[in-house]
C-alpha positions in Angstrom: 105.5 124.0 100.2 107.3 121.5 102.9 108.9 123.2 106.0 111.0 122.6 109.2 110.5 124.7 112.0 113.3 124.1 114.4 111.9 125.4 117.6 112.6 124.7 121.4 108.9 123.6 122.2 106.8 123.0 119.5 103.4 122.3 122.1 103.7 126.0 123.2 104.1 129.5 122.0 106.1 130.9 119.8 106.6 127.4 118.1 103.0 126.4 118.1 102.5 129.4 116.7 104.5 129.4 113.7 103.6 125.7 113.2 100.0 126.0 113.4 100.1 129.2 110.9 101.6 127.4 108.1 99.5 124.3 108.5 96.4 126.6 108.2 98.3 127.8 105.1 97.5 124.4 104.0 101.4 123.1 103.5 103.9 120.1 105.4 105.4 120.9 108.8 107.7 119.0 110.3 109.4 120.2 113.4 112.0 119.6 116.1 111.4 116.9 118.8 109.6 117.6 122.1 111.7 119.4 124.9 111.8 116.7 127.3 114.8 114.9 125.2 113.0 111.3 126.1 112.7 108.8 123.3 110.0 107.2 125.3 108.1 110.5 124.8 109.1 111.4 121.6 110.2 108.5 119.5 112.2 110.3 117.3 114.8 111.5 119.6 115.9 108.1 118.9 118.8 108.7 116.0 117.4 112.5 115.6 121.5 113.7 116.0 123.8 112.8 113.4 126.4 110.6 114.4 129.7 112.7 115.1 132.9 113.1 112.9 131.2 113.5 109.2 130.9 117.3 109.5 127.2 119.0 109.1 125.0 117.8 106.0 127.3 114.6 105.8 125.0 112.1 108.0 121.7 111.4 105.6 120.2 108.6 108.1 119.7 110.4 111.2 116.3 111.4 111.8 117.1 115.3 111.5 118.9 114.9 108.3 115.8 112.6 107.0 113.8 115.8 108.1 115.6 118.1 106.6 116.5 116.4 102.9 112.3 116.6 103.0 111.4 120.4 102.9 112.3 123.4 101.0 113.1 125.9 104.0 113.3 125.6 107.8 112.8 128.2 109.9 114.6 129.1 113.4 112.4 129.6 116.5 113.8 132.1 118.7 112.8 132.1 122.2 114.7 132.5 125.3 116.4 129.7 125.4 117.1 129.4 121.5 121.3 130.6 121.7 122.3 128.9 124.4 120.7 125.1 123.6 122.9 122.5 122.3 120.5 121.2 120.6 119.2 124.0 118.6 122.8 124.9 117.3 123.0 121.4 116.0 119.8 121.8 114.2 120.8 124.8 113.1 124.1 123.6 112.1 122.8 121.0 110.0 120.1 123.0 108.3 122.9 125.7 106.8 125.3 123.4 105.7 121.5 121.3 103.8 119.9 124.3 102.9 122.0 127.4 102.6 121.6 130.6 103.8 118.9 131.3 101.1 116.5 128.5 103.1 117.2 129.1 106.5 114.8 131.7 107.9 114.3 133.2 112.0 111.7 134.6 113.6 111.8 136.6 117.0 108.6 137.2 117.6 109.6 138.5 121.0 112.5 140.4 120.5 115.3 138.2 122.2 118.0 139.5 119.7 120.5 136.6 120.5 124.3 137.9 121.1 126.2 134.8 121.4 128.7 135.0 118.3 128.6 131.2 117.5 124.8 131.0 116.7 124.7 134.7 114.7 125.5 132.9 111.6 122.4 131.3 111.3 120.3 134.4 111.3 120.6 135.8 108.2 116.7 135.9 106.9 114.6 137.4 109.6 110.6 136.9 109.2 108.1 139.9 110.6 107.1 139.6 114.3 103.8 138.4 113.6 103.0 135.0 113.4 101.0 134.9 110.4 102.4 138.0 108.5 105.7 135.7 108.6 103.6 132.2 107.4 102.9 134.2 104.6 106.1 135.7 104.1 107.7 132.3 104.2 105.4 130.9 101.5 105.6 134.4 99.2 109.4 134.0 99.3 109.2 130.4 98.3 106.6 131.0 95.5 108.6 133.9 94.1 111.6 132.2 94.4 111.2 131.4 90.8 110.7 127.5 89.3 112.5 128.4 85.9 116.0 126.7 85.1 116.6 130.1 83.1 119.3 132.0 84.8 118.5 135.1 83.0 115.3 135.2 84.3 116.4 135.1 87.6 119.6 137.0 87.7 117.1 139.5 86.4 114.8 139.2 89.0 117.9 139.6 91.4 118.9 142.3 90.1 115.4 144.4 90.4 115.7 143.5 94.5 119.5 144.8 94.5 119.1 147.9 92.2 115.7 149.1 94.6 117.7 148.0 97.3 120.0 150.9 96.7 123.1 149.0 96.6 126.2 150.4 94.7 126.3 149.6 90.4 128.6 147.3 89.2 130.6 147.0 85.5 130.3 143.4 85.2 129.2 139.7 87.3 131.2 136.7 88.1 129.6 133.7 89.6 131.3 131.0 91.6 130.5 127.5 93.5 132.8 128.0 96.3 133.4 130.5 99.0 135.2 129.9 102.2 134.4 131.9 105.2 136.7 131.7 108.5 134.8 131.7 112.2 135.0 135.6 112.2 132.9 136.0 109.6 135.3 136.8 107.0 135.9 135.9 103.4 139.0 134.0 103.2 139.0 132.7 99.7 136.6 132.6 96.6 136.4 129.8 94.3 136.9 130.1 90.5 135.3 133.2 89.0 133.4 132.6 85.8 131.5 135.2 83.2 127.5 134.6 83.1 128.1 133.0 79.4 130.7 130.4 80.7 128.4 129.5 83.7 125.1 129.3 82.0 126.0 125.6 80.9 126.6 124.7 84.5 123.5 126.8 86.1 121.2 124.3 83.7 123.2 121.4 84.6 122.4 122.3 88.4 118.9 123.1 88.3 117.7 120.3 86.0 119.9 118.3 88.6 117.0 116.6 90.7 117.5 119.1 93.6 114.6 120.4 94.9 116.3 124.1 95.3 119.1 126.1 94.4 119.9 129.0 96.1 121.5 132.0 93.5 122.6 134.5 95.9 124.5 138.1 95.3 126.9 137.8 98.0 128.7 141.3 97.3 130.7 143.5 95.2 134.6 142.6 94.8 135.8 145.8 93.0 133.4 147.1 90.7 132.0 143.3 89.9 129.5 141.8 91.5 129.8 138.2 93.0 127.3 135.7 92.8 127.6 132.1 94.5 125.5 129.1 93.7 124.8 126.6 96.4 123.2 123.5 96.1 121.8 120.8 98.7 125.2 118.4 100.0 122.6 115.5 99.0 122.4 113.2 96.2 119.6 114.8 93.9 116.2 113.2 94.3 114.5 113.4 91.5 112.5 116.9 92.1 111.1 118.6 89.0 111.2 121.4 88.6 113.8 122.7 90.9 113.2 126.2 92.9 115.9 128.8 92.6 115.4 130.4 95.2 117.3 134.4 95.5 119.1 136.3 98.0 121.9 139.0 99.8 123.6 140.9 100.0 124.9 138.6 102.8 124.9 140.9 106.3 128.1 139.3 107.7 129.8 141.8 105.0 130.2 145.6 105.3 128.7 147.9 102.8 127.8 144.7 100.4 132.1 145.2 99.8 134.9 142.2 99.8 138.2 142.6 100.5 139.7 143.4 97.1 142.9 141.4 97.9 140.4 138.2 97.4 141.1 136.5 94.6 140.3 132.9 93.1 141.9 129.9 95.0 
């Protein structure tokens, strides 16, 4: 697998530990540039940041965009400087836009537990405190996410996770490719809600398009209906086959796994 480790210091704890353990397991690892911020010390700083104005995920020529487009998952490493760093916020924003919630993990071995409200939206998938255990967990999550374009097999595995977690039952399932959140973490609107039967051809289209991954996320309950979201990279397909289907949910921004009953299709 290919990972990007977003860390304030790749040469010191805790960033170096995550990088080393993933590499010891035989995986390709790219990471943030040197913390000096100098292109004389780390040439990657030249052109690392995306050009302003286009929004997260729009600049595929910047160093950060190229690095993230080439990986299957990103690990944010939390240290005492992380939630006050503009640099780390930009990397997290780009990772979220390009990889989606399900492929964006965070590791907080020293339990700093960031409180900056604007940074919390990047912290949905925590890893164990131990570096070796976290690295192994990342690989397990990636390989168990599924490499099949079959919707039924992917949903059956996701449904098993949800039932095992003791989440509320549902009467039917609807799927959307569009969710709009506001800055407070509330869902503003949902896109078209489609049945499994109706969505199945579209799902096959997405997982055979040539992206490295597609996310199938159990977002929450809208009344008695389970809402699934499907997320794809925000760049053109790159010819990868097979596509890895990653499973996630429920979204931690929701209270009790429920959506506002007033929500409807936008």
